[in-house]
C-alpha positions as CSV (number, residue, x, y, z in Angstrom):
1,G,-12.6,56.2,-13.3
2,H,-14.7,53.2,-13.5
3,R,-12.5,51.4,-15.8
4,D,-9.6,52.6,-13.7
5,V,-10.8,50.9,-10.5
6,S,-11.9,47.6,-12.6
7,S,-8.3,47.5,-14.2
8,A,-6.7,47.9,-9.9
9,K,-9.3,44.6,-9.1
10,K,-7.8,42.7,-11.6
11,R,-4.2,43.3,-10.7
12,V,-5.2,42.2,-7.3
13,L,-6.8,39.4,-8.0
14,T,-4.0,38.6,-10.3
15,R,-1.8,39.5,-7.4
16,R,-3.5,36.9,-5.4
17,R,-3.8,34.0,-7.0
18,G,0.1,34.3,-7.9
19,E,0.5,34.3,-4.0
20,G,-2.0,31.5,-3.5
21,T,0.0,29.4,-6.3
22,S,3.2,30.4,-4.7
23,A,1.7,29.2,-0.7
24,V,0.8,26.0,-2.3
25,R,4.1,25.1,-4.1
26,D,6.0,25.5,-1.0
27,W,3.8,23.7,1.0
28,S,4.3,20.8,-1.5
29,V,8.2,21.5,-1.4
30,A,8.2,21.2,2.4
31,S,6.1,18.5,2.9
32,G,8.3,16.2,0.4
33,Y,6.6,16.6,-2.6
34,G,7.8,18.8,-5.9
35,T,5.3,20.7,-8.0
36,K,3.7,17.9,-9.7
37,G,3.2,15.7,-6.5
38,E,6.3,13.5,-7.2
39,A,8.3,11.8,-3.9
40,R,11.5,13.3,-3.7
41,G,14.5,10.9,-3.5
42,S,17.7,10.6,-1.4
43,G,18.6,7.5,-3.6
44,V,18.3,6.4,-7.2
45,V,15.5,4.2,-8.0
46,V,15.3,2.4,-11.5
47,K,13.1,3.5,-14.0
48,G,9.6,1.5,-13.7
49,L,10.7,-0.8,-11.0
50,P,7.8,0.1,-8.9
51,E,5.7,-0.7,-11.6
52,T,7.4,-4.0,-12.7
53,L,7.7,-4.7,-8.6
54,F,3.6,-4.0,-8.8
55,T,2.9,-6.2,-11.6
56,V,4.7,-9.0,-10.8
57,G,3.6,-9.4,-7.7
58,T,-0.3,-9.4,-8.8
59,V,0.5,-12.2,-11.5
60,A,2.2,-14.2,-9.1
61,V,-0.2,-14.7,-6.6
62,L,-3.5,-15.2,-9.2
63,P,-2.6,-19.1,-10.7
64,L,-2.1,-20.0,-6.5
65,Y,-6.0,-18.6,-5.8
66,G,-7.0,-19.8,-9.0
67,A,-5.5,-23.5,-7.9
68,M,-7.0,-23.3,-4.6
69,I,-10.4,-22.3,-5.6
70,G,-10.5,-24.3,-9.1
71,A,-8.3,-27.4,-7.9
72,P,-8.4,-27.6,-4.4
73,K,-7.8,-31.4,-4.1
74,A,-4.7,-31.5,-6.8
75,R,-1.9,-32.9,-6.0
76,F,0.0,-29.1,-7.9
77,T,-1.8,-27.2,-5.7
78,Q,-1.3,-29.0,-2.5
79,T,2.4,-29.2,-3.1
80,A,2.3,-25.1,-4.3
81,M,0.6,-24.7,-1.1
82,R,2.5,-26.2,1.4
83,S,6.0,-24.5,-0.1
84,H,7.6,-22.2,1.0
85,L,8.2,-20.7,-2.2
86,P,5.3,-19.1,-3.0
87,F,5.8,-16.5,0.3
88,M,10.1,-16.9,-0.6
89,L,9.3,-14.6,-3.9
90,M,6.8,-12.7,-2.3
91,G,9.6,-11.4,0.5
92,A,12.0,-11.1,-2.6
93,L,9.5,-8.7,-3.9
94,Y,8.5,-6.7,-0.9
95,A,12.7,-6.5,0.1
96,A,12.6,-4.5,-3.0
97,A,10.4,-2.3,-3.3
98,A,10.6,-1.6,0.7
99,M,14.5,-0.6,-0.3
100,V,13.1,1.3,-3.0
101,S,10.1,3.3,-1.3
102,S,12.8,3.8,2.0
103,Q,14.8,6.7,-0.2
104,S,12.1,9.1,-0.1
105,V,12.3,12.0,1.9
106,D,8.8,11.6,3.5
107,A,9.6,8.1,4.5
108,K,12.7,9.3,6.7
109,A,9.8,12.3,8.0
110,L,7.8,9.5,9.1
111,V,10.6,7.4,10.8
112,D,11.2,10.5,12.7
113,V,7.4,11.0,14.0
114,F,8.0,8.6,16.5
115,F,12.0,8.1,16.8
116,T,12.6,11.8,17.4
117,N,9.4,13.2,18.8
118,T,11.3,15.7,21.5
119,N,8.1,18.0,21.8
120,G,6.7,15.4,24.5
121,D,3.5,15.2,22.1
122,G,0.7,13.1,22.9
123,V,0.1,9.5,21.2
124,M,-3.2,11.1,19.3
125,S,-1.0,14.2,18.7
126,I,2.1,11.8,17.2
127,A,-0.9,9.5,15.4
128,R,-2.5,12.3,13.7
129,H,1.1,13.9,12.7
130,A,1.4,10.1,11.6
131,L,-1.7,9.7,9.2
132,T,-0.9,13.3,7.5
133,L,2.4,12.1,6.5
134,L,1.4,8.2,5.6
135,S,-1.1,9.6,3.3
136,G,1.3,11.9,1.4
137,F,3.5,8.9,1.7
138,L,1.0,6.5,-0.2
139,A,0.5,9.4,-3.0
140,T,3.5,8.1,-5.1
141,A,4.6,5.4,-6.5
142,E,7.1,3.4,-4.7
143,P,5.4,3.2,-1.2
144,A,2.0,2.0,-3.1
145,S,4.0,-0.8,-5.1
146,C,5.9,-1.7,-1.3
147,V,1.9,-1.4,0.4
148,W,0.4,-3.5,-2.5
149,V,3.0,-6.4,-2.4
150,H,2.6,-5.9,1.5
151,L,-1.2,-6.8,1.0
152,L,-0.3,-9.2,-1.0
153,S,1.6,-11.0,0.6
154,L,-0.2,-10.6,3.7
155,D,-3.8,-11.7,2.1
156,L,-1.8,-14.7,0.4
157,F,-0.9,-16.4,3.9
158,V,-3.9,-16.5,5.0
159,A,-5.6,-18.0,2.4
160,R,-2.6,-20.6,2.4
161,H,-4.0,-21.5,6.6
162,V,-7.8,-20.9,5.1
163,Y,-7.1,-23.4,2.0
164,L,-4.8,-25.9,4.1
165,D,-7.6,-26.1,7.0
166,S,-10.6,-26.7,5.0
167,L,-8.4,-29.9,3.5
168,A,-7.9,-30.7,7.1
169,L,-11.4,-30.8,8.1
170,N,-12.9,-31.4,4.6
171,V,-15.2,-28.3,4.7
172,P,-15.8,-25.8,1.4
173,A,-13.3,-22.8,1.4
174,A,-13.9,-21.8,-2.4
175,H,-16.3,-18.5,-0.9
176,S,-13.5,-17.7,1.9
177,L,-10.9,-18.0,-0.5
178,T,-12.4,-15.4,-2.9
179,L,-12.2,-13.0,-0.1
180,C,-8.8,-13.9,1.0
181,C,-7.6,-12.8,-2.6
182,M,-8.7,-9.2,-1.9
183,F,-9.5,-8.9,2.0
184,G,-7.9,-11.6,4.1
185,P,-9.5,-10.8,7.4
186,C,-13.0,-10.8,5.9
187,G,-12.4,-14.7,4.6
188,F,-10.1,-15.7,7.4
189,L,-13.8,-14.6,9.2
190,A,-15.8,-16.9,6.8
191,H,-14.0,-19.9,6.9
192,T,-14.2,-19.3,10.6
193,V,-18.2,-19.2,10.9
194,T,-17.6,-22.3,8.0
195,K,-16.3,-24.3,10.5
196,A,-18.3,-23.9,13.0
197,F,-21.5,-24.7,11.3
198,M,-20.1,-27.5,9.1
199,A,-16.7,-28.6,10.8
């Protein structure tokens, strides 16, 4: 009696857990991810390439920030920051990272939201859908490395402007450049405030 009812309850709970797991698995696969959160790609990606791009990009910009902050008036620093070579390197890294990340199914789905919208959805609806896809898209190594190199490049571009402008106006920029290293817009804002008081 009581034992049979308990056994029946356990079987129902076990079946429901299985159905829940299956539903999660089905949703994961439908949204472009495997059961382990791995992105499904349409092309062959060189193993370890996203990690390599991430590391090379990070290591490439650190000496430039160190030179701008620690030796702003050194000839080497000024030559390096007036050169296009650092940005050509970052551009090449970004192109490689973008090519790798664009091979995923989720990248195509994200593009389709904007270019194949046939349901007459409003802007806010499209934005919410795009944000959902983007959140999943960035949860994998390939897109994450692409976005990271993108941010490094933009922050370095802002830092270059701040650095050269500080030399021309003879105002301190170490604090602004430190912010630019991770928070480019904040670094630019700090430099603008500094100029207002000291230039």
